[in-house]
C-alpha positions in Angstrom: 0.0 0.0 0.0 1.3 3.5 -0.8 1.9 5.5 2.3 -0.3 8.3 0.8 -3.2 5.8 0.7 -2.6 5.0 4.3 -3.4 8.5 5.5 -6.8 10.1 5.7 -7.1 13.8 6.5 -10.1 15.4 8.2 -10.1 19.2 8.0 -12.4 21.4 10.2 -13.2 25.1 10.1 -12.8 25.5 13.9 -11.1 23.5 16.6 -14.1 22.8 18.7 -15.6 20.9 15.8 -12.4 19.0 15.4 -12.3 18.1 19.0 -16.0 17.0 19.0 -15.5 14.8 15.9 -12.4 13.1 17.2 -13.8 12.6 20.7 -16.9 10.9 19.2 -14.7 8.7 17.0 -12.4 7.7 19.8 -15.3 7.0 22.2 -17.0 4.8 19.5 -13.8 2.7 19.3 -13.6 2.4 23.1 -17.2 1.3 23.3 -16.7 -1.3 20.6 -13.6 -2.6 22.5 -15.6 -2.8 25.8 -18.4 -4.6 24.0 -16.1 -7.1 22.3 -13.2 -7.6 24.8 -14.4 -6.2 28.1 -11.7 -3.6 28.4 -10.0 -0.8 26.3 -6.7 1.0 26.2 -6.1 4.6 25.0 -2.7 6.3 24.6 -2.7 10.0 24.4 -0.2 12.9 23.9 0.3 16.0 26.1 0.9 19.6 25.1 -1.7 22.3 24.5 -3.2 20.9 21.4 -5.4 18.1 22.9 -7.0 20.2 25.7 -10.3 20.7 23.8 -10.3 17.0 22.8 -9.8 15.9 26.4 -12.6 18.1 27.6 -15.0 16.6 25.1 -13.8 13.1 25.5 -14.1 13.2 29.3 -17.9 13.7 28.9 -18.5 10.8 26.5 -20.9 8.2 28.0 -19.2 4.8 28.4 -17.9 2.5 31.1 -14.7 4.4 31.8 -13.9 2.1 34.8 -12.8 -0.5 32.3 -10.6 1.8 30.3 -6.9 2.2 30.8 -5.3 5.5 29.7 -1.6 6.0 29.2 0.7 8.4 27.5 2.7 8.1 24.3 5.5 10.1 25.9 6.3 12.1 29.0 8.8 14.7 30.2 10.8 13.3 33.1 9.1 15.5 35.7 6.6 14.7 38.5 2.9 15.5 37.9 3.3 18.5 40.2 5.3 20.2 37.4 3.2 22.3 35.0 5.0 20.7 32.0 4.0 17.2 33.0 1.8 15.4 30.5 0.3 13.4 33.3 -0.7 16.6 35.0 -2.6 17.7 31.9 -4.3 14.3 31.5 -5.5 14.4 35.1 -6.7 18.0 34.8 -8.5 17.7 31.5 -9.2 14.1 30.6 -9.6 12.3 33.9 -12.6 14.4 34.7 -16.4 14.0 34.5 -17.4 10.5 33.3 -13.7 9.7 32.5 -12.6 10.2 36.1 -13.3 6.5 36.6 -10.7 5.5 34.0 -7.5 3.8 35.2 -4.4 5.9 34.5 -1.0 4.4 33.8 1.7 7.0 33.9 5.2 6.7 32.3 7.0 8.8 35.0 8.1 6.5 37.8 9.7 8.9 40.2 13.2 7.5 39.5 16.2 9.8 39.2 16.3 9.6 35.4 14.4 8.0 32.4 17.1 5.4 32.2 16.7 4.5 35.9 12.9 4.3 35.5 12.9 2.5 32.2 12.4 -1.1 33.4 9.4 -0.1 35.5 7.9 2.0 32.7 8.3 -0.9 30.2 6.7 -3.2 32.7 3.7 -0.8 33.0 3.2 -0.7 29.3 3.8 -4.5 28.9 1.0 -5.1 31.4 -1.6 -3.4 29.3 -3.8 -5.4 26.9 -2.5 -5.2 23.3 -3.1 -3.8 20.8 -4.1 -0.3 21.9 -7.6 0.6 20.9 -6.6 4.2 20.0 -3.4 6.2 19.9 -3.6 10.0 19.7 -0.4 11.7 18.5 0.5 15.4 18.2 3.2 17.1 16.2 5.6 20.0 16.8 6.7 22.7 14.5 10.0 20.8 14.2 8.3 17.7 12.8 8.6 15.7 16.0 5.8 13.4 17.3 5.7 11.6 20.6 9.3 12.3 21.8 10.8 11.5 18.5 12.8 14.7 18.3 15.3 15.6 15.6 18.8 14.9 17.0 17.4 12.6 19.7 20.0 10.3 21.3 17.7 7.3 20.8 15.8 8.4 17.8 17.0 5.7 15.4 16.2 3.0 17.9 12.8 4.5 18.6 11.9 4.6 14.9 13.2 1.1 14.1 10.2 -0.8 12.9 12.0 -4.1 13.8 12.8 -2.9 17.3 11.7 -4.9 20.3 11.8 -2.3 23.0 8.5 -0.6 23.7 9.7 2.3 25.9 12.8 4.4 25.4 14.5 7.4 27.1 15.1 10.4 24.9 17.3 13.5 25.1 17.4 16.1 22.3 18.3 19.7 21.9 14.7 20.7 21.3 13.1 18.5 24.0 13.8 20.6 27.0 13.7 18.0 29.9 14.8 14.4 29.4 11.9 12.4 28.1 10.5 8.9 28.0 8.6 7.7 24.9 6.9 4.7 23.5 8.7 3.4 20.4 7.2 3.6 16.9 6.4 -0.1 16.8 4.6 0.1 20.1 2.5 3.1 18.9 1.6 1.3 15.7 0.3 -1.7 17.6 -3.1 -0.1 17.7 -6.6 -0.5 16.2 -6.8 3.3 15.5 -4.1 5.8 15.0 -4.8 9.6 15.1 -2.7 12.7 14.5 -4.1 15.9 16.0 -2.8 19.0 14.3 -3.7 22.7 14.6 -2.7 25.9 12.8 -1.3 26.8 9.4 2.3 26.3 10.4 1.9 22.7 11.4 -0.3 22.1 8.4 2.6 23.2 6.2 5.1 21.1 8.2 2.8 18.1 7.8 2.5 18.7 4.0 6.3 19.0 3.7 6.8 15.8 5.7 4.4 13.9 3.5 6.3 15.0 0.4 9.6 14.4 2.0 11.4 17.2 0.2 14.6 18.8 1.4 15.0 19.0 5.2 11.4 17.6 5.6 12.6 14.1 4.6 14.3 14.0 8.1 11.2 15.1 10.1 10.5 12.2 12.6 6.8 12.5 11.9 7.5 11.2 8.4 8.1 7.8 9.9 4.4 7.8 11.1 3.2 9.1 7.8 5.1 6.6 5.7 4.5 3.4 7.6 1.8 0.9 6.4 1.1 -1.0 9.6 -1.6 1.2 11.0 -3.9 3.5 8.9 -3.5 7.1 10.1 -6.3 9.6 10.4 -5.1 13.2 10.6 -7.5 15.7 12.3 -6.6 19.4 11.4 -8.1 22.7 12.4 -6.9 26.3 11.9 
């Protein structure tokens, strides 16, 4: 299958409509998982982009007590830190009906991502597989999850034949040390979504799909070009 045929783009005129549509789509997949398998697993990104999505999704009527929620990546900071992805999930997604969900954080409290790696891997390995939905974001530099340009474990994280599901990551543009699910782990999902907002990121995404010039090295291109999991892009201005 051509990678271009593996990507479907949904464009919206405003971001509330985008959030509502994606929340409904994700909730439908979670309900189907609960009906068919008795449990569901959702992996989400942090940052500012998914806030409206989390607000909408938290109100979706389903049996959240049987849903596990984890992160695709995390800054190596406690959830008392304002930059913590876990803090965002607790504040915006684990609210309303979704407050009953079971949250599985990546940050372990260890001194470093490397020191906490074994425990983080064990937490992810304990979750049912495949995921029922994975929600990714993207930065202006073409990173997704913690797949940053220049990352010290970037090649390992993007290796489709890799066996490690969780990796540490340090990169010039990452700020704090990070921990991230690998690309093979993220692609082990029944539904893969990329949430993108703004004209700048729209252009970054278009360049990454074409793979011209510097864009051929954008880490998000690895998600766009793979054929294991069909990708749905949700964009708003």
